[in-house]
Short mmCIF file of the C-alpha atoms (twelve columns), coordinates in Angstrom:
data_MODEL
# 
_entry.id   MODEL 
# 
loop_
_atom_site.group_PDB 
_atom_site.id 
_atom_site.type_symbol 
_atom_site.label_atom_id 
_atom_site.label_alt_id 
_atom_site.label_comp_id 
_atom_site.label_asym_id 
_atom_site.label_seq_id 
_atom_site.Cartn_x 
_atom_site.Cartn_y 
_atom_site.Cartn_z 
_atom_site.pdbx_PDB_model_num 
ATOM 1  C CA . MET A 1  21.383 92.605  86.417 1 
ATOM 2  C CA . ARG A 2  23.374 89.720  87.838 1 
ATOM 3  C CA . ILE A 3  22.890 85.974  87.511 1 
ATOM 4  C CA . LEU A 4  22.983 84.672  91.094 1 
ATOM 5  C CA . SER A 5  22.978 80.972  90.306 1 
ATOM 6  C CA . ARG A 6  22.402 78.446  87.569 1 
ATOM 7  C CA . ARG A 7  21.597 74.769  87.726 1 
ATOM 8  C CA . ARG A 8  24.008 72.497  85.916 1 
ATOM 9  C CA . GLY A 9  22.437 70.654  83.001 1 
ATOM 10 C CA . SER A 10 19.335 72.843  82.664 1 
ATOM 11 C CA . ALA A 11 18.327 76.408  81.883 1 
ATOM 12 C CA . ALA A 12 17.595 77.294  85.517 1 
ATOM 13 C CA . LEU A 13 18.636 80.795  86.588 1 
ATOM 14 C CA . ALA A 14 18.220 83.009  89.651 1 
ATOM 15 C CA . VAL A 15 18.656 86.679  88.716 1 
ATOM 16 C CA . MET A 16 19.061 89.866  90.776 1 
ATOM 17 C CA . LEU A 17 18.049 93.220  89.311 1 
ATOM 18 C CA . THR A 18 19.268 96.409  91.040 1 
ATOM 19 C CA . ALA A 19 17.791 99.850  90.285 1 
ATOM 20 C CA . ALA A 20 20.211 102.641 89.446 1 
ATOM 21 C CA . GLY A 21 20.192 106.045 91.081 1 
ATOM 22 C CA . THR A 22 20.201 107.541 94.547 1 
ATOM 23 C CA . GLY A 23 17.856 109.579 96.660 1 
ATOM 24 C CA . LEU A 24 14.078 109.472 96.694 1 
ATOM 25 C CA . ILE A 25 13.532 108.098 93.178 1 
ATOM 26 C CA . ARG A 26 11.092 105.173 92.969 1 
ATOM 27 C CA . TYR A 27 10.586 103.115 89.851 1 
ATOM 28 C CA . PRO A 28 7.008  101.787 89.599 1 
ATOM 29 C CA . GLY A 29 7.954  98.844  87.376 1 
ATOM 30 C CA . TRP A 30 10.758 97.170  85.453 1 
ATOM 31 C CA . ASN A 31 11.484 95.083  82.380 1 
ATOM 32 C CA . VAL A 32 14.470 92.940  81.396 1 
ATOM 33 C CA . GLY A 33 15.009 91.872  77.802 1 
ATOM 34 C CA . PHE A 34 17.590 89.378  76.588 1 
ATOM 35 C CA . SER A 35 18.240 86.754  73.944 1 
ATOM 36 C CA . TRP A 36 19.151 83.156  74.684 1 
ATOM 37 C CA . PRO A 37 22.397 82.124  72.954 1 
ATOM 38 C CA . GLY A 38 20.898 78.767  71.924 1 
ATOM 39 C CA . SER A 39 17.526 77.046  71.699 1 
ATOM 40 C CA . GLN A 40 16.547 77.477  75.376 1 
ATOM 41 C CA . ALA A 41 12.893 78.107  76.220 1 
ATOM 42 C CA . ILE A 42 11.268 79.239  79.488 1 
ATOM 43 C CA . SER A 43 8.934  76.671  81.039 1 
ATOM 44 C CA . GLN A 44 8.398  78.319  84.446 1 
ATOM 45 C CA . ILE A 45 9.149  81.702  86.045 1 
ATOM 46 C CA . TRP A 46 8.594  83.073  89.537 1 
ATOM 47 C CA . SER A 47 8.473  86.604  90.972 1 
ATOM 48 C CA . ALA A 48 7.981  87.976  87.444 1 
ATOM 49 C CA . GLY A 49 6.152  87.396  84.176 1 
ATOM 50 C CA . ALA A 50 7.773  86.467  80.871 1 
ATOM 51 C CA . THR A 51 7.106  86.241  77.170 1 
ATOM 52 C CA . GLN A 52 9.351  84.589  74.617 1 
ATOM 53 C CA . SER A 53 9.472  84.800  70.835 1 
ATOM 54 C CA . GLY A 54 12.220 82.628  69.382 1 
ATOM 55 C CA . ALA A 55 15.383 83.420  71.347 1 
ATOM 56 C CA . ALA A 56 14.100 86.854  72.488 1 
ATOM 57 C CA . VAL A 57 12.804 86.978  76.080 1 
ATOM 58 C CA . SER A 58 11.033 89.807  77.900 1 
ATOM 59 C CA . VAL A 59 10.689 89.581  81.704 1 
ATOM 60 C CA . THR A 60 8.412  92.054  83.513 1 
ATOM 61 C CA . ASN A 61 7.837  92.651  87.213 1 
ATOM 62 C CA . ALA A 62 5.039  90.782  88.945 1 
ATOM 63 C CA . SER A 63 2.159  93.008  90.085 1 
ATOM 64 C CA . TYR A 64 3.175  92.603  93.735 1 
ATOM 65 C CA . ASP A 65 6.871  93.549  93.382 1 
ATOM 66 C CA . GLY A 66 7.172  96.171  90.651 1 
ATOM 67 C CA . SER A 67 8.149  99.161  92.743 1 
ATOM 68 C CA . LEU A 68 11.876 99.621  93.304 1 
ATOM 69 C CA . ALA A 69 13.583 102.424 95.190 1 
ATOM 70 C CA . ALA A 70 16.802 103.836 93.755 1 
ATOM 71 C CA . GLY A 71 19.562 101.421 94.727 1 
ATOM 72 C CA . GLY A 72 16.977 98.763  95.657 1 
ATOM 73 C CA . SER A 73 16.921 95.278  94.208 1 
ATOM 74 C CA . THR A 74 14.598 92.396  93.446 1 
ATOM 75 C CA . THR A 75 15.086 88.833  92.286 1 
ATOM 76 C CA . PHE A 76 13.341 86.478  89.892 1 
ATOM 77 C CA . GLY A 77 14.031 82.961  88.770 1 
ATOM 78 C CA . LEU A 78 13.216 80.784  85.816 1 
ATOM 79 C CA . LEU A 79 13.342 77.216  84.612 1 
ATOM 80 C CA . GLY A 80 13.659 76.268  81.006 1 
ATOM 81 C CA . SER A 81 14.663 73.680  78.499 1 
ATOM 82 C CA . GLY A 82 18.225 73.377  77.331 1 
ATOM 83 C CA . THR A 83 21.415 74.209  79.195 1 
ATOM 84 C CA . ALA A 84 21.887 77.385  81.251 1 
ATOM 85 C CA . PRO A 85 24.206 79.733  79.377 1 
ATOM 86 C CA . ALA A 86 27.403 81.058  80.945 1 
ATOM 87 C CA . SER A 87 26.135 84.579  80.198 1 
ATOM 88 C CA . LEU A 88 23.280 86.383  78.502 1 
ATOM 89 C CA . GLY A 89 24.154 88.728  75.667 1 
ATOM 90 C CA . SER A 90 22.262 91.865  74.673 1 
ATOM 91 C CA . VAL A 91 20.633 92.377  78.099 1 
ATOM 92 C CA . GLN A 92 18.480 95.509  78.337 1 
ATOM 93 C CA . CYS A 93 16.986 96.658  81.647 1 
ATOM 94 C CA . THR A 94 14.406 99.442  81.751 1 
ATOM 95 C CA . ALA A 95 12.241 101.075 84.394 1 
ATOM 96 C CA . HIS A 96 8.691  102.178 83.660 1 
# 
């Protein structure tokens, strides 16, 4: 997972997720979990769905873009309150 851009002064992020592996493997869906370092909260997300409980965030593929080939990538973006962090700690990416 890589943060592609952030908007100064707000928690606005564009994120790229790349599937591991090679060959004919296809992942039917994905999930990204992370914790905000401060009091940020998601107000809008696109190309994915999200839930948030306190600082813990779970982002899941949208129904129309869940499938990823090995080595393939997808992007999602979000807007939120607070300031965009320089990095996100404790990021966990899983395929399902």
